[in-house]
N, C-alpha and C positions, 0 to 999 in steps of 0.2 A: 505704324508710328515709328519714327526714326529719331534716334538720338546720336550725338556725336561726342566723342571723348578724345582730346588730344593726348598723345603719348610723348614720352621723352625721346629725344633724338638718339639714334643708335648708330653704330658703325658696322657696316657689312664688310666681312673679310672673305678671304679665300678667292680673290680674283686673279685672273690670268689674262694678260693681253695676248692675242694671237691673230694671225692672218689666216683666213679660211682657204683662199685659193691663190695660186701663183697667177698674178695678174700682170701680164705684159702690158706696158703702157699705162700702168695704174696711176702714174703721176699726171696723166692727161686723160682722164676718163671721158668717153664720148667722142674721141678724136678718130681721125682716119687710121692713125697708128694702132690704137687699141682695137678697133674693129678688125684690122688686118691680122693682128696677133691673136685675137680671140673671136673667131668667127662663130663660136658656139658658147653661149654664156647666159647669165641672168636666170639660172634655174631657181624656181620659187614655187610657193604654194599660196593660194588664197582661199579663205573661208568667207562665205556669205550666207547661204541658206543651209540649214541642217548639217552643221559641221561634224555631227556624229556619224553621218553616212555619206557626205559629199565633200569633195575637195577639188579645186581647179589647180592643175599643174601647168606651169607656163615657163617658157624660155625664149631666147632670142638667137637667131642665126643671121649670118651675113646675107646680103642680097645676091644669092647665087642659087642655082637649081640643085637642090639635094634630091637624090633619087626617092627617098622616103623618110618619114618621121614615125617614131613610135615611142610609147611608154610601156615599160614592163614593171610589174609590181607584185609583191607577195607579203605575207605576214611573217616570213622568215628571211633572214639575210641570205642572199645568194651570191654575194661578192662579184656581181657583174656578169655572171654566167647566164646569158639570155635564155638558154634552153631550160633552165631550172625554174624560172619564174612562173607562178601559177596563172597569172593574168597578163594580158597584153592588149594593146589597142593601137591601131593605125588611123583611127578616125580623129584626126587632128584639125582644129580650126587654125588656119594660117592666114595671116593678113599683114601686108606691108605697113610699117609705121609711117604716118603722114609726115612729109617734109614740106617746109615752107620755102619760099623763094630764097630767103637768106641762107637756109641750110644748103641749098644747091650751090649758091654762090660761094660758100665757104667749103665746099666739097665734103659736107657731112655725109658719111656713108648711109645708104639706104639699108635698113635692117628689116627682118621679118619676125613678127611675133607669133608664137605658137601656143595654143591652149588646148587642153583636154580636160573634160569634166569626169572625174572618177566618181561613180555612183555605187550604191548598194555596198558601201563599206561597213565594217563592223565598228561599233562605238568603242572608245577608249582602247584602241588597237594601234600598235606601231606598224606602219606600212613602209617597206623598203622598196625603193624604186630606182630605175635607171632610165635615162632619156637618151634617145638615139635620133640623130639627124644625119642621113647619108653615111659618110665614113666616120662621123664623130659619135662617141659614146661617153656619157657622163660617168663620173664615179657613182657608187651606190649611195644615194641619199636616203633619209627616212623622215617621216613626220608621224604625229600621233593625232588620231581623230578625237573629237570631243566625247565626253561620257554622255550617256543618256539616263544616268541615275543622279542621285543627289550628293555625290561625294564632294569633298573639298577640292578646290582647284585654284589656279592663279591666272591672272590676265595682265599683260603689259599694256600700258597706255601712254601715248604721247602724241604731240602734233608739231608741225612746223619744222621740217628738216631741210628747208631751202637755204640758199645763200642770198646775197643781195641780187639786184636785177642785172648784174653785169654778165658778160659772157661766161659760160661754165668753166670752172677751174677746180683744182683740188679743194675738197671741203673736209678738212681734217677734223673739225668739231663734229660733223655728222659721223665720220668714220669712228671717232672715239665713242660716241653714243651707241653706234651699232656693235662695236666690240663689247661694250658694257652689256648690251642686251644678249649677246651670245653667251657671256659669262653667266648672266642670270638664268638663261635657259638651261645651262648645265647644272647650276646650283638648285634650281627649282623645276624638276621634271614634270610637275603638274601644270606648268604654264600651257595654256591652250593656244594663245595667239597674241599678236600685237594689234590692238585697236589703234589705228592711226587716225589722228584727228585732222588730217589734211594739210595742204600746202607742202607738197613733196619737193617742189622746185620753184624757182622764180616764175617760170611760165610752163604751162603744160604743152611743151614742144619737145620733139624727140631729142634735139640738141641737149636739153637739160635732163630729160627723164632717163636717157640712157646712162647718164652720170649717176642718178639716184639708184637705178637698178644695179649698176656695178657695185656701188657702195653697200647696197642691201645684202649682197653676198656675204658681207662681214658678220651678219647676224647668224649665219650657219655655224653650228658648233664644230669642234675639231673632229668629232666622229661622224659628221654629216647630217645632223638633225637640222631640218629646215624650220624656220619660224614663220608660220602662216600669218598673213596680213588680213585684217578686216578693215577695209578702206572707207573713209569718209571723203567728201568732196568740199574743197574750199575755194576762196576767191582767186587763188593762183592756179586753180585746176580746171579752168573753164574750157580749155582747148580739147579738141576731139582726141588727142593722143592720150589723155587721161583715160578715156573709155577704152582705147586700144590696149593700154597697159593693164587695166583692171577689167578685161573682158570676161564676162560670165555668160556662158551659153544660155540663151532663152531669157535673159534679163528682161523683166516687164515693169521696171520702175526707174525713177530718176535718182537712184542712189539714196533712197530712203527705204530701209528694210529691217527685218527682225532676224537676229541670229540667236538661236537657242544654244547657249553655252553649256548648260546642263539641264536636267529636269528641274532644278531649283533656281535657275538664273537665266535671264534673257538680256541681250544687248540690243537696243534700238538705235539704229544709225539714221540721223536726219541730215537734210541737205539745206544749208543756209544760203545756197546760191540760186534757189528757185523760190517761188512764192511760199511764204510760211503759212499762209492761209489756204483756202481752197482744198484741193485734193490731198495735199500733204497733211494738212491739219485734220481732215476727215479720217485719213489713214491712221494718224497718230491716235486720235480719240478711240477709234474702233479697236486698234491693236492694244492700247493700254487697257481698255475695258476687258478684252478677251484674256489678256495675261493676268490681270489682277484678280479675275474671278476663277482662274485655273490653277495650274500647278506651280509656276515659278514663285519662289519666295522673294528673290531679288530682281528688281527691274532697274537697269542702268541705261542711260541714254548718252550718245556721243554725237557731236556736231562741231562745226568749225568756229564760227563767229559767236562769241559768248553773249549770254543774256546778262551776266554780271561780270564784266571784265575788270582788268586791273590797270590798264594803261590808257587805252583810247577813250574817247568821249562816252559817257554813260548812255547817250542817246543812240549809240550804235546798236544796242541790244533791245531797243524799244519794240521792234516787231516780234522778236522771240518772246519777250515778256508779255506781249499782248496775246499771241496766238498759241504758244507752247506751254509757257510756265503755268498758267491756270490748269492745264491738263496734267502736268507733272504733279501739281499739288492735289488735284482732285483724286488721282489714282495712286498717289503715294509712291512716286518715283524715289528710289533710294539714293541715287548718286547721278550727277550730271557731269560729263566729261567735256571740257571746252578747250579751245586753243586760240590762235590768231594774234594774241597780244605780245608774244615773245617774252614771257616772264613766267613766274611760278606763283600760284595762288591757291588758296582754299577759303571759301566763304564760311561765314557762320551759317547755321541752318536757317533758310529763308522761307517764309510763308506770308503771302500777301504783302510783299515788299517790306517785311519786318523780320527781325530775328525771332525765331520760335524754336526752341530746343525740342519740343515735342512733335510738331507737325512739319518742320521745315525741311527743305531739300538742300543738300550740300553741293556746291559747284566747285570743281577742282580743275587744274590744268593751266591753260593759257599758252602752252607751246614752248618746248625746250629741246627738241630732238636735233639740235645743231644750228638752228637759226641764230643770228646775232641777237643778244638779249637787250631788253629795254628796261628803263627804270620805272617801276610801278608807282601808282598813286597810293601811297600808304594812308591817306586821309579818309578813304571811302569807308562808310559805316559797316559794310558787310565784310570788310577785310580786317576788322579789329578782332582782338582775342575773344573767343577761341579760334577765330579765323587767322589767316596769315597771308603775307605776300613778300616776295623777294624776287631774285632772278638768278639765273645760272642754268646751264645745260643739264637736262635731267630726263629721266623716264620714271613713270609711276609703276610700281609693283602692287597690284591689287590682289589680296588673298581672301577668297570666299570660303566661308564655312556655314554651317547651319545657324550659328548664333550671331555672326558678325561679318562685316567686310573690314579688313585691315588694309590700310593704304600707306605706302611709303614712297616718297619722292626721293630718288637716288641720284646723286650727282656724279660727275666724272671721277671724283676721288673715292667713289664707293661709299661715301658717307650719306646718311639720311638727312635730307634738307627739310623734310617735314614728315610727320607720321600721325596717323589718326585711326580711329575705329568708328564704325557705324553699326549700331545694334538695332534690333527690332523689338 
């Protein structure tokens, strides 16, 4: 049983703008000049399955033959002294990013993506790592694995970090949101990851995605902590380069999967760009049944195109409402994370297409990680109080405890645009 209680708007303080890396050519990300100045870049971590014990480490190099690649890691900082790290691997998956004819015509540089899956990690543990490609060695980064117990934790959520459909260019709004997320990661060390609700760029082409990856570096804290991404796929992410950027060794699904955030919480990522019925619906029903009868107290879902949107036509969400929402309601999903409409919203608790404070599911999001914002339709019944809608660039900070999920939509000025609690 889920209930929702709006809270008063609060001010978050203690922020600090900073730039994580010296980025030559930063004013023109994704250009020949940036690739020449930064032949070794885009260091990052992805969570998908079992984030308490597994993490995918990835990076990008220029299209040239490096002698070797390697990742070195340990549970203690080693300040980049490779001989001191307890673990290392040279079993790297390397793959050129796909270029299209337009890229070659515009002399877009060919880059190589590298990924290694670290396994058998310890839960709730800080891992320090260094990435090496040929003569290049990264600074010492670190990330924290998810817990396997029921402790409180935080999760960042947001979607739509793209610009308009024009040729890639500086995306200052996205950069500001990324700096905000780095600040939040410093202020809230219990943040596990960023659940990204999709639409990273206007198109899933390397010309655009290299831009996104360069800007994603700004989510790294001053002391080198990486913010892992749990990715969803959206309507602007249909190209093969999305799969190259979010490569997961041995992936056996179409980007619908379960991520155990802790023993007490699970995030189910769905894919709105394939059939909502059929195999995906069957997987959702089976997975919800398994988790609701087992350990997790909190079940959260994320996907791109909303069932209950704030801007586009209501009919856009008909398939989600037909195939997914009845399962959300049957198995008591606690919170649904949506995107795509380029606004900010939180619905009233919804059950069988009506407001129901006792049984209803709350839907939040609609996309504010840098995309130009739209004016929402404030007349929709499910956006009336205690729901809300507005617009403005933002990211959600979700705080999970045994008793409640506390959600705060935080704007670029570090003020809370919305705040709520969900209790059981």
